[in-house]
N, CA, C and O of each residue as an XYZ file, in Angstrom:
456
protein
N      -3.507     -5.596    -12.412
C      -3.012     -6.757    -11.695
C      -3.534     -6.742    -10.253
O      -3.573     -5.699     -9.600
N      -3.920     -7.883     -9.793
C      -4.410     -8.006     -8.419
C      -3.225     -8.076     -7.454
O      -2.198     -8.685     -7.751
N      -3.391     -7.450     -6.314
C      -2.353     -7.456     -5.287
C      -2.649     -8.575     -4.306
O      -3.784     -8.733     -3.855
N      -1.641     -9.340     -3.982
C      -1.743    -10.372     -2.954
C      -1.217     -9.788     -1.659
O      -0.075     -9.332     -1.600
N      -2.046     -9.798     -0.611
C      -1.667     -9.263      0.694
C      -1.382    -10.408      1.650
O      -2.085    -11.419      1.659
N      -0.337    -10.234      2.457
C      -0.004    -11.213      3.490
C       0.256    -10.485      4.799
O       1.164     -9.660      4.902
N      -0.558    -10.807      5.795
C      -0.362    -10.277      7.138
C       0.498    -11.264      7.916
O       0.294    -12.476      7.840
N       1.466    -10.731      8.667
C       2.307    -11.554      9.525
C       2.238    -10.971     10.934
O       2.222     -9.753     11.105
N       2.199    -11.829     11.925
C       2.107    -11.388     13.318
C       3.234    -12.042     14.111
O       3.122    -13.191     14.539
N       4.307    -11.302     14.299
C       5.455    -11.832     15.015
C       6.433    -10.706     15.280
O       6.719     -9.922     14.375
N       6.952    -10.599     16.484
C       6.726    -11.418     17.664
C       5.493    -10.962     18.434
O       4.883     -9.938     18.129
N       5.153    -11.754     19.434
C       4.065    -11.440     20.353
C       4.692    -11.142     21.709
O       5.512    -11.921     22.194
N       4.316    -10.023     22.326
C       4.818     -9.702     23.660
C       3.766    -10.125     24.673
O       2.575     -9.870     24.491
N       4.222    -10.784     25.757
C       3.294    -11.312     26.757
C       3.809    -11.040     28.159
O       5.014    -11.025     28.411
N       2.860    -10.824     29.066
C       3.210    -10.747     30.482
C       3.422    -12.172     30.989
O       2.668    -13.073     30.619
N       4.437    -12.391     31.830
C       4.638    -13.744     32.375
C       3.388    -14.249     33.102
O       3.004    -15.410     32.959
N       2.758    -13.362     33.883
C       1.481    -13.685     34.524
C       0.633    -12.415     34.565
O       1.137    -11.314     34.785
N      -0.655    -12.598     34.351
C      -1.606    -11.478     34.431
C      -3.004    -12.070     34.585
O      -3.347    -13.051     33.924
N      -3.790    -11.481     35.441
C      -5.179    -11.912     35.653
C      -5.278    -13.409     35.938
O      -6.241    -14.062     35.536
N      -4.273    -13.947     36.636
C      -4.294    -15.359     36.997
C      -3.921    -16.304     35.871
O      -4.061    -17.518     36.020
N      -3.452    -15.780     34.750
C      -3.065    -16.613     33.599
C      -1.586    -16.420     33.310
O      -0.994    -15.418     33.712
N      -0.994    -17.373     32.617
C       0.420    -17.306     32.246
C       0.574    -16.911     30.783
O      -0.266    -17.246     29.948
N       1.669    -16.187     30.476
C       1.992    -15.768     29.100
C       0.801    -15.088     28.421
O       0.289    -15.571     27.411
N       0.375    -13.971     28.986
C      -0.787    -13.242     28.484
C      -0.318    -12.196     27.465
O       0.353    -11.227     27.822
N      -0.674    -12.401     26.214
C      -0.259    -11.503     25.132
C      -0.907    -10.135     25.332
O      -2.106    -10.025     25.587
N      -0.070     -9.084     25.209
C      -0.596     -7.717     25.309
C      -0.189     -6.853     24.122
O      -0.746     -5.771     23.932
N       0.784     -7.314     23.310
C       1.225     -6.513     22.165
C       1.610     -7.431     21.016
O       2.374     -8.380     21.186
N       1.070     -7.132     19.853
C       1.357     -7.907     18.645
C       2.126     -7.012     17.678
O       1.674     -5.920     17.334
N       3.280     -7.483     17.247
C       4.039     -6.806     16.189
C       3.520     -7.384     14.872
O       3.493     -8.600     14.683
N       3.114     -6.504     13.974
C       2.546     -6.986     12.714
C       3.288     -6.401     11.527
O       3.883     -5.325     11.596
N       3.231     -7.145     10.444
C       3.803     -6.728      9.169
C       2.775     -7.062      8.087
O       2.165     -8.131      8.100
N       2.600     -6.142      7.168
C       1.726     -6.371      6.019
C       2.577     -6.245      4.772
O       3.234     -5.228      4.550
N       2.559     -7.286      3.965
C       3.295     -7.298      2.704
C       2.298     -7.437      1.565
O       1.319     -8.174      1.679
N       2.542     -6.739      0.480
C       1.710     -6.850     -0.702
C       2.596     -6.974     -1.921
O       3.683     -6.399     -1.974
N       2.125     -7.727     -2.900
C       2.918     -7.865     -4.128
C       2.003     -8.145     -5.313
O       0.922     -8.719     -5.184
N       2.477     -7.723     -6.441
C       1.862     -8.040     -7.723
C       2.980     -8.036     -8.747
O       3.674     -7.033     -8.913
N       3.152     -9.139     -9.422
C       4.281     -9.246    -10.344
C       5.572     -9.015     -9.591
O       5.817     -9.644     -8.561
N       6.401     -8.115    -10.098
C       7.693     -7.829     -9.448
C       7.615     -6.628     -8.506
O       8.641     -6.189     -7.986
N       6.431     -6.097     -8.281
C       6.265     -4.921     -7.422
C       5.827     -5.338     -6.025
O       5.008     -6.241     -5.853
N       6.397     -4.652     -5.023
C       6.116     -5.000     -3.629
C       5.970     -3.748     -2.779
O       6.530     -2.697     -3.092
N       5.211     -3.877     -1.703
C       5.075     -2.813     -0.718
C       4.910     -3.436      0.653
O       4.585     -4.618      0.771
N       5.135     -2.638      1.693
C       4.986     -3.175      3.042
C       4.724     -2.066      4.052
O       5.065     -0.903      3.834
N       4.112     -2.459      5.158
C       3.850     -1.586      6.295
C       4.059     -2.436      7.540
O       3.725     -3.621      7.550
N       4.615     -1.829      8.599
C       4.773     -2.555      9.855
C       4.209     -1.723     10.999
O       4.057     -0.508     10.881
N       3.900     -2.391     12.105
C       3.405     -1.677     13.262
C       3.209     -2.603     14.445
O       3.576     -3.777     14.403
N       2.630     -2.064     15.491
C       2.278     -2.855     16.670
C       0.836     -2.551     17.036
O       0.309     -1.482     16.729
N       0.220     -3.500     17.689
C      -1.162     -3.327     18.123
C      -1.331     -3.953     19.496
O      -1.011     -5.124     19.701
N      -1.831     -3.171     20.424
C      -2.118     -3.679     21.750
C      -3.384     -4.513     21.753
O      -4.343     -4.212     21.043
N      -3.378     -5.562     22.558
C      -4.564     -6.389     22.768
C      -4.746     -6.543     24.278
O      -3.778     -6.503     25.037
N      -5.972     -6.715     24.694
C      -6.278     -6.774     26.118
C      -7.038     -8.046     26.453
O      -8.035     -8.380     25.812
N      -6.550     -8.748     27.468
C      -7.286     -9.904     27.982
C      -8.178     -9.419     29.112
O      -7.707     -8.815     30.076
N      -9.455     -9.688     28.984
C     -10.425     -9.314     30.014
C     -10.563    -10.481     30.989
O     -10.915    -11.591     30.591
N     -10.285    -10.226     32.264
C     -10.396    -11.262     33.284
C     -11.767    -11.934     33.200
O     -12.804    -11.272     33.157
N     -11.740    -13.249     33.179
C     -12.984    -14.013     33.122
C     -13.416    -14.381     31.714
O     -14.273    -15.248     31.543
N     -12.841    -13.740     30.700
C     -13.206    -14.106     29.327
C     -12.398    -15.338     28.912
O     -11.480    -15.752     29.619
N     -12.741    -15.909     27.780
C     -12.049    -17.098     27.290
C     -10.563    -16.806     27.157
O     -10.175    -15.854     26.480
N      -9.732    -17.614     27.794
C      -8.277    -17.455     27.695
C      -7.726    -18.597     26.865
O      -8.041    -19.763     27.104
N      -6.902    -18.253     25.890
C      -6.258    -19.257     25.046
C      -4.789    -19.319     25.452
O      -4.078    -18.322     25.330
N      -4.320    -20.474     25.934
C      -2.909    -20.588     26.317
C      -1.995    -20.226     25.151
O      -2.297    -20.512     23.992
N      -0.882    -19.597     25.480
C       0.043    -19.093     24.466
C       0.375    -20.161     23.424
O       0.320    -19.885     22.226
N       0.714    -21.366     23.856
C       1.111    -22.413     22.911
C      -0.031    -22.914     22.048
O       0.198    -23.647     21.087
N      -1.261    -22.531     22.375
C      -2.411    -22.924     21.565
C      -2.832    -21.843     20.571
O      -3.764    -22.044     19.792
N      -2.152    -20.702     20.597
C      -2.491    -19.633     19.662
C      -2.212    -20.075     18.231
O      -1.259    -20.809     17.971
N      -3.057    -19.619     17.307
C      -2.869    -19.885     15.885
C      -2.873    -18.559     15.135
O      -3.237    -17.520     15.686
N      -2.469    -18.612     13.895
C      -2.505    -17.425     13.040
C      -3.915    -16.849     13.013
O      -4.098    -15.643     13.173
N      -4.915    -17.709     12.809
C      -6.300    -17.231     12.693
C      -6.782    -16.551     13.967
O      -7.495    -15.550     13.905
N      -6.400    -17.086     15.115
C      -6.802    -16.463     16.381
C      -6.226    -15.054     16.469
O      -6.943    -14.104     16.785
N      -4.929    -14.918     16.189
C      -4.297    -13.602     16.280
C      -4.830    -12.667     15.199
O      -4.999    -11.474     15.450
N      -5.096    -13.184     14.010
C      -5.694    -12.367     12.953
C      -7.039    -11.810     13.431
O      -7.337    -10.635     13.215
N      -7.831    -12.633     14.064
C      -9.133    -12.166     14.580
C      -8.940    -11.124     15.677
O      -9.716    -10.172     15.759
N      -7.923    -11.285     16.519
C      -7.610    -10.256     17.523
C      -7.309     -8.927     16.833
O      -7.792     -7.873     17.246
N      -6.496     -8.999     15.765
C      -6.109     -7.775     15.060
C      -7.317     -7.123     14.409
O      -7.451     -5.900     14.438
N      -8.192     -7.921     13.827
C      -9.403     -7.375     13.215
C     -10.246     -6.664     14.274
O     -10.773     -5.579     14.031
N     -10.370     -7.286     15.451
C     -11.161     -6.688     16.525
C     -10.472     -5.455     17.109
O     -11.131     -4.457     17.401
N      -9.152     -5.518     17.281
C      -8.419     -4.410     17.914
C      -8.216     -3.229     16.975
O      -8.459     -2.085     17.359
N      -7.776     -3.493     15.752
C      -7.511     -2.428     14.780
C      -8.789     -1.926     14.142
O      -8.958     -0.731     13.897
N      -9.676     -2.857     13.880
C     -10.869     -2.544     13.112
C     -10.624     -2.828     11.640
O      -9.528     -2.613     11.123
N     -11.638     -3.303     10.991
C     -11.525     -3.643      9.569
C     -11.120     -2.436      8.736
O     -10.326     -2.565      7.803
N     -11.658     -1.261      9.064
C     -11.348     -0.049      8.288
C      -9.857      0.279      8.358
O      -9.263      0.648      7.345
N      -9.244      0.149      9.534
C      -7.802      0.421      9.659
C      -6.991     -0.577      8.858
O      -6.024     -0.211      8.189
N      -7.386     -1.837      8.928
C      -6.656     -2.859      8.166
C      -6.761     -2.573      6.669
O      -5.788     -2.744      5.933
N      -7.941     -2.138      6.217
C      -8.110     -1.795      4.807
C      -7.281     -0.565      4.439
O      -6.768     -0.478      3.323
N      -7.145      0.381      5.362
C      -6.302      1.553      5.110
C      -4.837      1.151      4.942
O      -4.140      1.694      4.084
N      -4.369      0.205      5.754
C      -2.994     -0.275      5.599
C      -2.815     -0.960      4.246
O      -1.794     -0.780      3.583
N      -3.804     -1.738      3.844
C      -3.730     -2.385      2.530
C      -3.735     -1.338      1.415
O      -3.034     -1.499      0.415
N      -4.510     -0.279      1.575
C      -4.528      0.807      0.586
C      -3.166      1.496      0.527
O      -2.721      1.897     -0.548
N      -2.501      1.634      1.677
C      -1.157      2.212      1.720
C      -0.191      1.362      0.902
O       0.596      1.893      0.118
N      -0.248      0.057      1.081
C       0.618     -0.856      0.322
C       0.283     -0.781     -1.163
O       1.181     -0.771     -2.005
N      -1.005     -0.727     -1.483
C      -1.416     -0.613     -2.885
C      -0.875      0.668     -3.506
O      -0.465      0.665     -4.667
N      -0.869      1.769     -2.746
C      -0.338      3.036     -3.259
C       1.173      2.943     -3.476
O       1.693      3.484     -4.452
N       1.874      2.266     -2.580
C       3.319      2.061     -2.776
C       3.580      1.339     -4.093
O       4.476      1.709     -4.852
N       2.784      0.304     -4.351
C       2.953     -0.472     -5.582
C       2.589      0.375     -6.798
O       3.292      0.344     -7.808
N       1.503      1.126     -6.707
C       1.100      2.008     -7.812
C       2.200      3.025     -8.112
O       2.468      3.325     -9.275
N       2.836      3.556     -7.068
C       3.919      4.531     -7.259
C       5.147      3.906     -7.915
O       5.919      4.604     -8.572
N       5.330      2.622     -7.746
C       6.430      1.947     -8.444
C       6.090      1.746     -9.915
O       6.947      1.890    -10.788
N       4.826      1.411    -10.181
C       4.390      1.178    -11.556
C       4.318      2.497    -12.326
O       4.766      2.578    -13.470
N       3.757      3.524    -11.699
C       3.605      4.855    -12.299
C       4.174      5.897    -11.343
O       3.424      6.521    -10.592
N       5.496      6.093    -11.362
C       6.126      7.006    -10.399
C       5.542      8.426    -10.491
O       5.435      8.987    -11.582
N       5.163      9.005     -9.331
C       4.621     10.360     -9.327
C       5.715     11.415     -9.476
O       5.431     12.566     -9.809
N       6.957     11.025     -9.230
C       8.098     11.934     -9.334
C       9.239     11.165     -9.995
O       9.491     10.006     -9.668
N       9.909     11.811    -10.910
C      11.079     11.196    -11.546
C      12.339     11.883    -11.037
O      12.399     13.110    -10.959
N      13.318     11.105    -10.702
C      14.629     11.637    -10.320
C      15.593     11.188    -11.410
O      15.887     10.002    -11.558
N      16.075     12.165    -12.168
C      16.899     11.836    -13.319
C      18.222     12.579    -13.276
O      18.333     13.668    -12.713
N      19.201     11.969    -13.876
C      20.530     12.553    -14.003
C      20.453     13.776    -14.914
O      19.759     13.751    -15.930
N      21.156     14.835    -14.559
C      21.206     16.013    -15.426
C      21.734     15.595    -16.797
O      22.722     14.864    -16.880
N      21.088     16.049    -17.872
C      21.456     15.567    -19.209
C      22.905     15.852    -19.583
O      23.506     15.066    -20.315
N      23.484     16.945    -19.108
C      24.865     17.244    -19.473
C      25.844     16.308    -18.777
O      27.002     16.215    -19.184
N      25.392     15.603    -17.718
C      26.273     14.643    -17.056
C      26.216     13.268    -17.710
O      27.200     12.528    -17.692
N      25.061     12.923    -18.290
C      24.946     11.615    -18.929
C      25.402     11.652    -20.384
O      25.672     10.601    -20.965
N      25.496     12.867    -20.998
C      25.966     13.027    -22.375
C      27.143     14.001    -22.346
O      26.976     15.185    -22.638
N      28.332     13.508    -21.994
C      29.479     14.446    -21.902
C      29.709     15.201    -23.195
O      29.612     14.634    -24.283
N      30.017     16.493    -23.071
C      30.285     17.341    -24.221
C      31.773     17.193    -24.611
O      32.643     17.101    -23.745
N      32.041     17.172    -25.912
C      33.461     17.105    -26.334
C      34.178     18.380    -25.908
O      33.581     19.456    -25.853
N      35.445     18.245    -25.611
C      36.228     19.402    -25.159
C      37.069     19.955    -26.257
O      37.791     20.930    -26.051
């Protein structure tokens, strides 16, 4: 089964003013969710982003999902993002094929006559 991954970026932390701009994002809280059928996995974290004075500035209210996704790709790196997706995939695999079983002791689930 193919896993569907969904990245979410919320909330965004911003300085009220920095480098002559208002509401300058410096930290993105991210969540990655994956699912296939009834199985799900997730990872959360934060990623710092830096606005370089003089570079293109996008006003906070003009930010879009795609813009922030591109920031995350640039800041985290594609390899890190793929590692997080692999982590979610492993969580799902462990649900489908548990590597460890935790079971009730048989004498507790089958009471002996007294």
